[in-house]
N, C-alpha and C positions, 0 to 999 in steps of 0.2 A: 285543471284544463290548461293545455299548453297554448302557446301563442297562435300556432297554425289553426288549431281547432276553433279558437276564439274568433280569428279573422274570418274563417269560413262561415261561422254562425252569424256574425255581424253582417257579412255581405249578403247572406241568404235573407235575413230579416229586412235589410234595406231593400232587397229585390221585392219582397212581399209588400212592403210599405209603398214602393213606387208602383207596383201592380195595382194596389188599391186606389191610389191617387189617380193613376192613369185611367182606370175604368170609371171612377167617379166623375172625372172631368170629360171623358170622351166616349167610351164604349158603353157605359152603363150596365156592365155585366150581362150583356145580351149574347148568349151562346145557344147554338142549336143543339149541341150535344156535349157530353163530357170530354170527348176527344178534342174538340175545338178549344174547350177551356184549358185542358192540359197543355196543348200546343202553345197557346198564348202565354200561359204561366211560365212554361219552359223558356220561351223567347225573352220574357222579362228577366228571368233569372240569368240567362246568357248575357244580356245587356248589363245586368248588375255585376256579375263576376268579371266580365271583360273590362268595363269602365272602372269598377272598384279596384281591381288589382293593377290595372295600368296606371291609375292615379296613385295607388299605394307605392308602386315601384318608383314613380316620379318623386314622391315625397320622401321616400327612403333615400333617394339620391341627394335630395336637397339637404337631408340631415347630415350627409358626409361633408358638406361645405361649411367652412368656418364663417359664420355671419357676424362675428363680433360679440358684443355683450348679450346677456341673457334677456334684455328688455325687448319690447315689441320692435321688430325690424321691418320698416316699410318696404325696403327692397325685397326682403324675403316674402312678404305678403304679395307684392305686385308680381314677382316672378312665379310664385306658387299659383296664384289665381290665373294669370295669363297662360302659364304652361298647362294648367288643367283644362282651360277652354280649348286650347289647341289640340291636346291629347284627346279630349272628349269628342270634338268634331271629327277628328281622324278615325277614332274607333267606331263612332256611330256610322260613318260612311262605309268603313270596311265591313261592319256587321250587317248593315243594310244590303250591301252588295253581295255578301256571302249568302244571306237568307234568301234574297230575291233571285239570285242566279242559281244557287244550288237547290234550295227547297222548293221555290215556286217555278223554276225553269225558265225564267225570262233571260233574254240576251243582255249582255253588258251594255250595248248601245241603248236598248229600251230602258234599262235601269237609269242610265245617265240622263236620258231625255225626260224622264218622269220625276226627277229630283226637285223638291220644293223646300222652302225654308221651314214650313211647319212640320216637316219630317224630322227636323233637328231641334226645333225650338224647345219642345217639352224635355227632351233629354238634356239639353244645355242648361235650362233653368233648374231642373232637378239637381244636376251636378253642381251648378254654381251655389245653390242653396246648401248642399251638403259640404262643399268646399269651404264656404264662409263659416258654417257651424264648426267644421273641423278646425279652421284657423283660430276661431274663438276658443274652442276647447284646448287646442294645442298650446296657445300662449297662456291660457289660464293655468293649465297643468304645469307649464314651464315656470310660471310665477310661483305656483304652489311648491314645486321642487326647490326653487331658489330660496323660498321662505323656510322650508323644512331644513335645507342645508344651513341657512342662517341660524335657525334655532339650535341645530346640532353644534354649530360653531360656538354659540353662546354657552350651551350646556357643557360641551366637550372642553372648551377653553377654561371654563370655571373649574371643571373637574381636574383637568390637566394642571392648572395652576395650583390647585389644592395639593395634588400629589407632588408637584414640583417643589412647592414650599416645604412640604413634609420631608422630602428626600434630597433637596438641593444640598443642604449641609447636614450630613448624617450625624446623629448624636455621637457616634464613635469618633467622627472627625473632630467635632467640637471638643469632646472630652480630651482627645489626644492633643489637640492644639493648645488647650489650656495647660495640659501637663508639660508640653514643650515650653510654653511661655514661663511656667513656674521654674523650670530648670534654667532657662536662659536668664532669668532675672538674677539668679545667684552667680551663674558661670560667665555670662556675657551680656551685661546690661545694654550694650549698644545693639546687639542682635535682638534682644528682647524688645527694644524700642521699634526696630524695623519690623519685627514680627507683628507687634501690636498694630502698627500702621497698615501693614498688608492685610491683616485680619479685618480691620475696620473698612478697608476698601472693598473686601469681598462682601461684607454685609451691606454696604452702601449700594453696591451694584445690584444685589438681590432686591433691595427695596425699590431701586429706581426702575428695574426692568420687569418687575412682577406683573405689571398691568399691560405690557406690550406683547404683541403677537410675534413680531419680528424685530431683530436688531441687525445692524450692519456687521459684516464679518470682522471688520477692523475693531469694533467695540468688543466683540466676543474674544478676539485674539488678545486684546489688551487685558481683558479680565482673566483669560487663561494664563497669561504671563504672571499676573499678580497671584493667582491661585497656586501656580507651580512654584513661585518663590516661597510660599508657605511650606509646601511639601519639601522643597530643597533645604530649608532650614531644619526640617524635621529629620529627613533621611540623608542629608548632605550628599556625599558622592555616590550613594546607593541608587540615586535616581538621576537619569540623564534625559534631557528633553530638547527637542528642536522645534521651534515655532517661527513661522515667517513673520517679518516685520509688518507687512501690509498685504491686503488682498489684491489680486490682479485687477479686479473690478471694484472700485470703491462703493458702487451702488448695490453690490451683492449682499444678500441677507440670509440669516439662519434664525431658527427659533432660539430665544434667549436661554442661557444657562445650559445649553446642550453640551458644550465642551466641558463644563464643570462636571456634569453627570458622568461623562465618558472618562474623564481623568480620574475621578473618584473611584469609578468601577475598576479601572486599571490597577490602582493602588490597593483597593480592597481585596481583589481576587488573585493577586500575584505576589510571589515572594519578592521582597525588596531588601536586599542585603548588599554589603560591599563586595562579597564574593559572587553574588548574582544580581548585578545592578539591573534596574528596570529602565529600558530605553523606550521613550515615548516620542513619537514624531507626528507633527501636524503639517499637512501640505495640501495644495490644491491639485486636483486631477480632473481635467475636463470641467464639468459643471458641479463637481462635488468637492467638499472639504473633508479630507480623510484624516482620521485619527488612528494611528497604528502603534502597537506595542508588542514587544517580544512576550511570548506566552510561557510563563513559568508558574503554574497554579500552586496555591498554597496546599499543603497536604491536609491540613485541618482548617476548614472554612465553613461558615454557616451557609446553608442552602440559599442561593440567590432567589429573590422574589421576582426579579426581572422588571421591577417597577421603573428603574431608570430608563432602560431602552424602550419599554412600552410607552413611557411618558413622552419620549421624543417622537416615536413612531405615530402615536395618536395625534399629537399636535400637528405633525406634518400631514397626516391623512386629512385633517380638517382644513388645511390651507392649500394643498396642491395634490396633483396626481403623481408627482414624483415620489419615489419610495426611498426610505432609508435602507441602505445596503449593509448587511452584516456578513463578514467573511472571516470565518475561523479556520485556521490551518494548524498543523502540528506545532509550529514554532512561532506563530504570530496570530494576533487578533486585530482585525481592522473594521472600522465603521465609517461609511461614507455618508456624509450629510449633504443633501441637495442644497445648492446655493441658489436662492430665488432672486431673479433680476427684474421680473415684471412686478408692477405695482399690484398688490393684492388688497382689495377693499373688503373689509369684513364689517358689515353694518352693525352699529350699535354696540360693538364689543367694548369700545372705549367708554361708552356711556353706561354700560351695564354695571350695576353695583357689584362689588367684589364678592359679596355674599348674596346670591340670588334667593331671596326669601320667597315664601309662598305668596305674599301680596303682589310682588312683581310678576310672578308667573301667572297669577290669576288676571292681573291687569293686562298683560301681554296677550293672553288667550282671549280676553274680552274684546280688545282692539282688533284682533285677527277675525273674530266672529263677525264684528260689525263690518269690517272690510269685505268679507265674503258676501254678506247680505247686500251691501251697496253695489258690489260688482254684479250680483244676480239681477238687481233692479235695473241697472244700466243696460245689461245685455238683453233683458226682457224688453225694454223700451226701444232697443235697436232692431232686434230680430223680428218681433211680432209685426211692426209696421212694414218691414221688408216682405214678410210672408203675405200680408194683406195686399201689398202692391203686386206681388207675383200672382195672387189669386185674381185680383182685378184685371190684370193685364192679359192673363191666359183665358179664364172662363169665370165670369162674375156670377153666372146664373146659379152656381153652387158655391156657397161661401164656406169653404172648408177651413179657412184660417181660424175660425172660432174654436176649433177643437184643440190645436196646440196652444192657443191663447188661454183657453180654460184650463187645460192640463198643467201647463207651466205656471199659471196663476195660482192654482191650488198648491203646487210645490212651493211657491214663494210664500204663501200664507203659512204653511208648516214651518218654513225656514224662519219667518218672522216670529212665530210662536216660540221656537227654540231659542232665538236670540233675545227677545224682549220680555218673555214671560219667565219670571224667576222661580216662583214657588208652585207653579201648576204641575200637572202630570207631565213627566219627561222634561220639565224645565231645567234651567242651569242649577237652581238650588237642589232639585231632586237628584240631578247628576252628581253634584258635590257630596250630598249626603250618602248616596250609594257608594261612591268611591271611598269615602271615609269608613263606611260600614265594612266593605270588602277588605280594606287594609287592616282594619281592627280584627276582623275574623282571621285573616292570614297571620297576623301577629300572634293571635291567641293559639293558633295551630302550631306555630313554631315554638312556642313556650311549653307546649305539652310534651 
């Protein structure tokens, strides 16, 4: 079902619900014939679609405005509710004028003369109730999306760090470095000492930055110079590099070890000889840090897994909307890394264990379930009294607020059963056992 169809169905059922409430409170379903019923039902649907879509367009416009953080924004709520009230009053006035003048044949002057507050109060209270519920659902869904994104950051960062640690220092690089070191010990002990010092700095940087999501560009550039000095000792004049001393903005940041992965890929996939030197240049261009090298692919090279670039892209995708740009041409290969200047807060990533075991995941899920249940209780305690007040203020002779109170209360009872009953039918213990069973069955199928 696409979004348009879904919106139409939701608006239609809201119109049906409002029609039921309106007749329960005022008309009592008293019709002389079917034609009269169809006309009134059509009028309710007209109100529902006009008010629903006018408010929808207003909220869609509000979504285009940057309201700051993803938390509950009081200004957003006040403007949303106030705007809905104004739009609702205007639309009800125009609809009443259209129906009265066009359908019932009254003059505009007569229509204006007969206007009373009670002609608008029901539509206004219904709209306010829907708008308040909408805001509750809107901010609750926003909270859920932020929480899901947070969980993706936790899981994605852990996975990316695992892949990064696995690929940061390729076994071939380590093997070659040790070979170079062995040769240097006999041929040039002084260079061997320098090589060992640089290699220790590389590993120290890896250990220091492995738990960070972002590092300053200056830190990454310093590490790149150290790493390139290792390559320089190995390839000597066969590799030429140009790296800036400092970033233009000291506060700009990139994901850690991204330069190392790009430099390693450049050496791994290109011919590096004295007759065909590899030129690598790092420079800033706009809001990006660019790593560019001349393209001279090796004739025989193992197929690239693409883990290095995917590693960088995935970590950036979890942190920002800015994309890593890859530009491959006939004679050069360039990668542009976005430099992030705004503070990015990733909750709990620093406190998350480096190895997210099952116990932590289960504990995190348990806390999230409790939070959902408590939010449901809080919203129930706010919305139901408000509906009771609306019922009392409009027409207390029929106490319709008991129906949402009962229906929602049953839903909360089911929610409480899911959260607090562990070993019962459909409880958390049952869920865990089913998951383990399906995983075991899937694993058995894969081994067949």
